[in-house]
C-alpha positions as CSV (number, residue, x, y, z in Angstrom):
1,M,-108.8,-52.5,34.2
2,T,-108.5,-55.8,36.3
3,Y,-108.7,-53.7,39.5
4,L,-112.0,-52.1,38.4
5,I,-113.4,-55.6,37.5
6,I,-112.4,-57.0,41.0
7,F,-113.8,-53.8,42.7
8,V,-117.2,-54.1,40.9
9,T,-117.4,-57.9,41.7
10,V,-116.7,-57.3,45.4
11,L,-119.1,-54.6,45.6
12,S,-121.8,-56.7,43.9
13,V,-121.2,-59.5,46.3
14,L,-121.5,-57.3,49.3
15,N,-124.6,-55.8,47.9
16,L,-126.2,-59.3,47.4
17,L,-125.3,-60.2,51.1
18,L,-126.9,-57.0,52.4
19,V,-130.2,-57.8,50.3
20,L,-130.2,-61.2,51.6
21,V,-129.9,-60.1,55.2
22,L,-132.7,-57.6,54.8
23,V,-134.9,-60.1,53.2
24,A,-134.3,-62.6,55.9
25,R,-135.2,-60.0,58.6
26,L,-138.4,-59.0,56.8
27,R,-139.6,-62.7,56.4
28,G,-138.7,-63.3,60.2
29,G,-140.8,-60.2,61.2
30,G,-137.9,-58.9,63.3
31,D,-136.9,-55.1,63.5
32,A,-133.5,-53.8,62.9
33,H,-132.1,-55.1,66.2
34,G,-133.4,-58.6,65.5
35,A,-136.3,-58.4,68.0
36,G,-139.9,-59.1,66.9
37,P,-142.8,-61.4,67.5
38,A,-142.2,-65.0,68.3
39,P,-141.8,-67.2,65.2
40,G,-145.2,-68.2,63.8
41,R,-147.0,-65.5,65.9
42,I,-148.3,-62.3,64.6
43,P,-149.4,-59.9,67.2
44,L,-153.1,-58.6,66.8
45,P,-153.7,-54.9,66.5
46,V,-156.1,-55.0,69.5
47,L,-156.1,-55.4,73.2
48,P,-156.5,-59.0,74.4
49,P,-159.4,-60.3,76.4
50,G,-159.0,-59.5,80.1
51,A,-157.6,-56.0,79.4
52,V,-159.4,-52.9,80.5
53,P,-159.6,-50.1,78.0
54,A,-158.7,-46.6,79.4
55,S,-161.5,-44.2,80.1
56,F,-162.7,-42.0,77.3
57,A,-165.4,-39.5,76.4
58,A,-166.3,-38.8,72.8
59,T,-169.2,-37.1,71.1
60,T,-171.4,-38.9,68.5
61,Q,-172.6,-37.4,65.3
62,E,-175.9,-36.7,66.9
63,G,-174.1,-34.7,69.7
64,E,-174.5,-37.4,72.5
65,V,-171.5,-37.7,74.9
66,V,-170.5,-41.4,75.0
67,E,-168.3,-42.8,77.8
68,A,-167.1,-46.3,78.3
69,D,-169.7,-47.1,80.9
70,G,-172.6,-49.1,79.3
71,V,-170.8,-49.8,76.0
72,R,-170.7,-53.5,75.4
73,L,-169.6,-53.7,71.8
74,V,-167.0,-51.4,70.0
75,G,-166.1,-51.6,66.2
76,F,-163.4,-49.4,64.5
77,F,-163.8,-48.7,60.8
78,S,-162.4,-46.6,58.1
79,P,-163.4,-45.9,54.5
80,A,-159.7,-46.2,53.6
81,C,-159.7,-49.8,54.9
82,S,-160.9,-52.5,52.5
83,L,-161.3,-55.2,55.2
84,C,-163.5,-52.8,57.1
85,G,-166.1,-52.8,54.4
86,E,-166.0,-56.5,54.2
87,R,-166.4,-57.0,57.9
88,L,-169.3,-54.4,58.4
89,P,-172.0,-57.0,57.4
90,D,-170.6,-59.5,59.9
91,L,-170.8,-56.8,62.6
92,L,-174.4,-55.9,61.6
93,D,-175.3,-59.6,61.9
94,Y,-173.5,-59.9,65.2
95,V,-175.4,-57.0,66.6
96,R,-178.7,-58.4,65.4
97,R,-177.9,-61.9,66.9
98,G,-176.6,-60.5,70.1
99,R,-179.8,-58.4,70.5
100,F,-177.7,-55.4,71.5
101,S,-179.5,-52.1,72.1
102,R,-178.2,-49.1,70.1
103,N,-176.8,-47.5,73.3
104,E,-174.6,-50.6,73.9
105,V,-172.9,-50.5,70.5
106,L,-170.2,-47.9,69.6
107,A,-168.9,-47.5,66.1
108,V,-165.8,-45.5,65.7
109,L,-165.1,-44.2,62.3
110,I,-161.6,-43.0,61.3
111,G,-161.7,-40.2,58.5
112,A,-163.1,-36.9,57.6
113,P,-166.8,-36.5,58.3
114,G,-167.6,-36.4,54.4
115,E,-165.5,-39.6,53.9
116,V,-167.2,-41.7,56.5
117,E,-170.8,-40.8,55.8
118,E,-171.7,-43.9,53.9
119,L,-170.4,-46.1,56.8
120,A,-172.2,-43.9,59.4
121,A,-175.4,-44.3,57.5
122,R,-175.3,-48.0,57.6
123,L,-174.2,-48.1,61.3
124,R,-176.4,-45.4,62.8
125,P,-179.5,-47.5,63.1
126,V,-177.7,-50.1,65.4
127,A,-174.9,-48.1,67.0
128,M,-173.9,-44.7,68.4
129,V,-171.3,-43.3,65.8
130,V,-168.3,-41.4,66.7
131,V,-166.1,-39.9,64.0
132,E,-162.4,-39.5,64.8
133,E,-160.8,-37.6,62.0
134,E,-157.4,-39.1,62.5
135,A,-156.0,-42.3,64.1
136,E,-155.0,-41.6,67.6
137,G,-158.2,-40.0,68.6
138,P,-159.4,-40.5,72.3
139,V,-161.4,-43.7,71.7
140,W,-158.5,-45.1,69.4
141,R,-156.1,-44.4,72.3
142,A,-158.3,-45.8,75.0
143,F,-158.3,-49.2,73.2
144,G,-154.7,-49.1,72.4
145,L,-155.4,-49.8,68.7
146,R,-152.7,-50.5,66.2
147,G,-154.7,-51.4,63.1
148,L,-158.0,-51.7,61.5
149,P,-160.7,-53.1,61.6
150,A,-160.9,-54.0,65.3
151,F,-163.8,-55.3,67.3
152,Y,-164.2,-55.6,71.1
153,L,-166.9,-57.2,73.4
154,L,-167.0,-55.9,76.9
155,D,-168.6,-57.3,80.0
156,D,-170.7,-55.3,82.4
157,R,-167.6,-54.2,84.2
158,G,-165.9,-52.8,81.1
159,V,-163.3,-55.6,80.9
160,I,-162.7,-56.9,77.3
161,S,-164.1,-60.4,77.1
162,G,-163.4,-60.8,73.4
163,S,-161.4,-58.9,70.7
164,G,-160.3,-59.4,67.2
165,T,-160.0,-58.1,63.6
166,E,-163.4,-59.7,62.7
167,P,-166.6,-60.1,64.5
168,A,-166.5,-64.0,64.2
169,A,-163.4,-63.8,66.6
170,L,-165.6,-62.4,69.3
171,P,-167.6,-64.9,71.8
172,T,-171.2,-65.4,71.4
173,A,-172.9,-62.4,72.9
174,E,-175.3,-63.1,75.7
175,P,-178.1,-60.4,76.0
176,V,-178.2,-58.5,79.2
């Protein structure tokens, strides 16, 4: 009986040590090999300013073909993303303040056409709307996206001049 008590005690201590190591790694943001973001720095799910998104072609809900040329503002949304709904009014205000034309703004909605219709209806007056039924669609891949919501301001050469997870992170847009 004494051996059983010792065995259970040792097993419990080993289990506790394993849990403490896992908790420490999760808090530190590292992966299983100890690598991860620098302490105190969480990487954004967007390409940084100065990057150039890959070329893409997509079709809007109205059947227009959209390419990267001429697009100045891009926003990614999904009805499954609670932050996306919170950031939508901020994007609409940013578009109004920046005096963007509808052909300069691209809204990419991730989800089935029926699921994204409410978002599309709110964005359609100010943006070309593309629906990608799953993440990893052509526009998603072009911008190297790793999360939602995401916003990009592009200059006239297609270089990202601002990016972030909220429109407030973008620089003030100068009308062209």
